[in-house]
N, C-alpha and C positions, 0 to 999 in steps of 0.2 A: 555762173560767176564771172565777173569782169576780168580781163587779162591782167589788170593792175593789182588784183587781189590775190595774195598768197596766204595759204593756211598751213601752219606747222602743227603736227600732232606728236607730242612727246609722250611715249608710252613707258612710263616709269613703274617701278615695282611698288612704290608707295603712293604715287599720284599720277594722274593723267592731265596734261595741260594742252589746251587748244588755243593757239595764238593766231590772230588774224592781222595781216599787215597790208597796208596800201603802199605799194612800192613806187619808188622813183626810178624810172627806167635808166636814167643817166648815172645814178649813184644809189645802189640798194641800201647803203648805210644811212641814207636820208629818209628811209621809209617811215611811215607813221603807223603805230600800233593802234588799231581801231577796235579790237575785240579780244577778250581774254575769258577763257572758261577753264575752270579747274575743279577736279573731283577726286575723291579718294579712289585709289586703284584697287580693283578686284579682278582676279583671274590671271594675274601675272606673278611669276616668281623668278627672281634673279634675272630679270630683264626679258623673260620669254613668256609667251602665252601658254597657260596651263588649263584654262577654261575659256573657250571661245564665247559662250553666252554671257558670262560675267564680264569679260573684257569688252564685248560689244555694248553691254549696258553702261559700263563706265565711260566708254568713248561717246556714246549717245548723249549722256548727261553733260559731258564737257563741251561737246559740239553745240548742244542746245543753249548752254550758257553763253558761249562765244557768239552765237547768232543773235541772242538778245542784246548783248552789249555792243555789237557792231552794226546791227540792222542788216546784216548780209545773210543770204541763204547759202549755206556751205554745201558744196557738192563734191569737192576733191581736196586732198591734203597731201603734204609731204610728211611721211611718217618716219620716225626714228627707229633704228634697230640696234640692239646691243645683245648681251648675253654671252655666256661662256662658249657658245658654238662659233662665235666670230673668230676668224683667223686672218692675220695679215702676213704677207710674205713679199720680199723684194726679189725680183727676177730680172734677167737681162737677156737681150737677143742681139746677135752679131750677124751682120751681112756685109758683103762686098758692095761698094758703091757702084751702081750701074749707070748713073747719069753720064751725059756727054761731058768730056773733059774732067771726069770725076767730080762733077757738081752734084751735091746731094739734093734729091727731090723728095716730094711727099711720098712717092712710091717706095723709095728706099726706107724712109721712116716707117711707113706702113708695114713693110716686110719685117723690119726689126721688132716692131711692136708685136706683130703676129707671132713671131718666134718666142718673144719674151712671155707672152700670155698663154702659150701652149703648155703650161705646167699641168701636172697630173691632178685633176680634180675629180673626185668620185661622183657618181650619178646623184648622190643625195645632197650635193652641195652646188651652189651657184655663185657666180661672180657678182658682187655688189658694186665695187668700184675698181677701176684701173687708173692709178694716179702716176703721171710721169714724174720722174725724179731727175731727168737730164740725160745727157749723152756723152760718149767719148768718141772723138774723131781721131783715128790713128792714136797718137800719144797725148792728144789734147783733151784734158778732163774738164768737167763742170761746164759743158756746152749746154746752154739752155734751149735754144732753138736751132737745130742743125740745118734746116732747109735753106739752100742757097750757098752754103759753105762748101769747101772743097776737101776731099780726102779719099782714101782708098778703103778704109775700114770704118764702119759705123756700128757702135754698140749703144743700144737704148736700154735704160733702166726704168722699171716701173714697180710701183707698190700695188699689189693685188689684194683686195679684201674680199673674202668669201664668207658665206654663211650657209646654214642648213636650209635647204629648199623648203622643207615642211614647215619650219618655224617662220620663214618669211611669208609663206602662204597663209599661215594662221593669222598673221597681222593683217594681211589683205582681206581675208574672210571676215575677221572681226570688224574691220572698218566697214565692209560691205553690209554686214548685218545691222550696223549702226546708221546706215543710210548715206555713207560717203565712199567715194572711190579713192584709191591710193595712186596719186600721180607719180610718185617715186619713193623708193625706200632709201634712206640716207643713214650712214653710220653715225651714231650719236656723237662721239667725240669730234668728228669732222664738223658737224653742225655747231657744237658748242664752241669750237675754235673760231668759227665765223663771228660769233657773238661777243666773245670776251678777249680775244687776243689782238694785239696791235700789229701793224705791218712791221714795225721795228723789232718787236719781240720775235716774230716768225723769222725775220732775217738773221738776227744774231744767235738764235737758238733758244728754244723754250720747250718745256714739257708741260702739257696740260693734263691735269688730273681732274676728271669730272666724277666726283664721289656722290653717287646717288644712294637710294635705299638698298638695292640689290646688287649693284655692280660698281666697280671703279673703272671708268673708261679712260684710256690713255691715248694721246697723240703727241708725237715728237716732231718738231719742225726744225729744219736747218735751211738757210738760204731761201726762206719763204716756201719751202717744199715739205709736205708731210713725208718724213723718212721712216716712221714706224707707227703702227697702231696696235692696240691690244684692248681686250675687255677682260677684267678680272672679276670672277663671280663672288665678290665680297663688297659689302657696303655698310651703310648706316643701320640697316635692319639687323645685321649681325651684332652690332653694338647693343641694340635694344634687346636682342635675345640674351646676350651676356648679362645685362642688368637684371632682366627678369629671372634668370636662373640663379644668379648669385644672391640677389636680394629677395628672392622668393616672392615675386609679385606678378600679377597678370601682365600680359604683353602690352595692353593699352596703357596701363599705369606706368610701365617701364618706359614707354615711348614718351609719355608726358613728362616724366622725370628727366629724361635725357634732354628734351627740348628746353624745359624750364630751368634746370639746374646743372645740366651736363657741362663739364669743362675738363681740360687736360690737367693732370696733376702739376705740371710745371707752373701753372697759374696759381697754385694753391699756397705758395710760400708765405706771402704776406697775410693771407687769411688765417693760416694755421698759427703764425706767430702772434697775431692779435687775439687768438682764441684761448690762450692759456690763462687760467684763473686758479690761483693758489697752487700752481705747479701741476694742475691737471688740465688736460685738453678738453675743451668744450665738446659735449656729446654731438651736437649738431655739426660742428666742424669735422669731427672724426667721421661721421657718416658721409659728409661731403667728400672727404679724403678717399674713402672707400669707393664711392661712385666715380671719382676722377681716376682712380687707379684702374678700375674696370675698363673705362673708356680708353685710357692711355695704352693699356696692354693690347687691346684689339687694334687700335689705330697704328700702333708700332708694328704689329704683325702685318697689316695691310701695306704699310710703307716698305717693309722688308720684301714683300712680294713684288712691289713696284721696282725696287732696286734689283731684284733677281731677274725681272723681265728685261731690264736694260742691260745687265751684265751678260745674260744668256744669249742675247742677240748681238753682243760685241759692239754696242753703241756707245758713242761718246756722250757723257752726261752733259746736259745743256747748261747754259749760263744762268738760267732762270726757271723757276717753277711757278705756274699759276694754278690755283685751286678753284674749282667751281662746283656746282651741285649743292643740294641741300645740306649734306653732311659737312661741307666746307665751313658752315657757319658755327660749328662747335667752337666754343671759346678755348683758345690756346692751341688749336690744331696747327695754326700757322707757325707758332714758335716751335712746336714739336717737329714739323717738317724741316724747318731751318736747322734745328739741332741735329737731325739725322743726316741730312744731305749736305749741310754746310753750303747752302746755295740760297741766294736771294729769292723771295717768293712774295706773292700778293694774292688776294682773293679777287676772282674775276666776276665782274658784273656786266650784264648786257649793255653794250655801248649804243643805246638808242635814246635819242633826245626829243622825239616827237610823239604825240599821242598819249596813250594811257601809260606813261612812264612810271607813275606812282605804283601801278599794279605789277609791273614786270621788272622793277629795279631790284632784283634779287638773284643770287646765283641759282636759286631754284628754277628760274625760267631760262637759263642759259641755252639749253637744248632746244626748247620750243621757239625762242627768238632766232636762234641760229638756223633752224630749219626754214624759217621764213626768209632769212638773208640768203641762204643757199639757193632756195627756189627763185629768189629775185635775180640772182646772178645767171641762173639757167635761162630764165625768161629774157633777160637782157641780151644774152648771146644767141637767142633764137634756137635753143637746143631742145629737141624732143627727148626727154629723159627716160621715157618708158621703153623697156626692152621688148622688141617684137620683131618677128622675121629673122633675118640673119644676125645671130648673136655677135659675131666678130665685127660686122659692119656697124652695129650699134655701139659697140665698145670703142671702135676707132673714132666714131663721131664724138663720143664723150672725150676721148683722148685729145682730139683737136681742140675741144673747148678748154680742157685742162691746161694745155700749152698756152692758149690765149690768156687764161686767167692768172696763171702763176708766172709766166715768162713774158 
């Protein structure tokens, strides 16, 4: 595969999407989408692989379709990872500045980062990302790049994302059985943010909710830096299960009803008002009201879990919310989110203007497109993203790239 070709593989609970991008080395946002492959997902539950053979078959079909539309033979991908096993934590490391005349050097920063990332991680987990959040030099806060500055005490803050080793390996093996290698594993909300968030939103403060079939993925930005990440094991499929249980219908039929007629009850006022005939509510409108009530109940519960995640981590609620992912397309969900959080919101669409934009211009493809953009930035900076050899050295190389990217 040519160096300018990046492939993103979104492993969702309800669908698998393979996106092929022809990147612009100078500006990854100017990339051209040249291939798209989408297939129904089998073998995954709540964002994790539960059947390797079925997952591999789903990946194979998505990759083959992407190869047909792009005319490219795909051999490697950037794969997304999510699921309830994902954990994000913010840590810091403090060192005394050792440079001449108290000038901070890369060695000082390296030592601070090493201390910050030496948190207790069990043998069944691995580090997926180490994201710099800035430094404190003596009493000076919010220092973005400390190298070359002067001080006595340097404290570096990083956000560390970890996941279960076995579950990450299952992704790699499923892709291998499908005929492609995994160039890098990327946290899904981090990828989605690349596709749908603006630089201004990241700077002023924004919470991205990527609501898929099996999970709701969160990433909170402040000052253009990811401050918190989380994956909640609830999504659109839970809504479908509720509809199937309450209305006593098969899952497939419930999914079709959700997609075709699903909406949040707050959108029902005008419909219900127009549906009174002779003082009696129209039966069809009443059924629609029940459906909306089911959906609103579950989505309100998920929003409550989001609020709990923010509060439990003592985070400042951002100035804006962006929804993306397939479930974000539910009619009325935006109004419900605004009502609950009293915060401006919008639906996030991939910001790509070239290529097969008609095929990917949907929140459904936010993660897949974001994986290509993420990979494009890595290639632009000449970063080898695969972890091999000395783990800390590889993490530090990634950290250097993050500082270049964010600061």
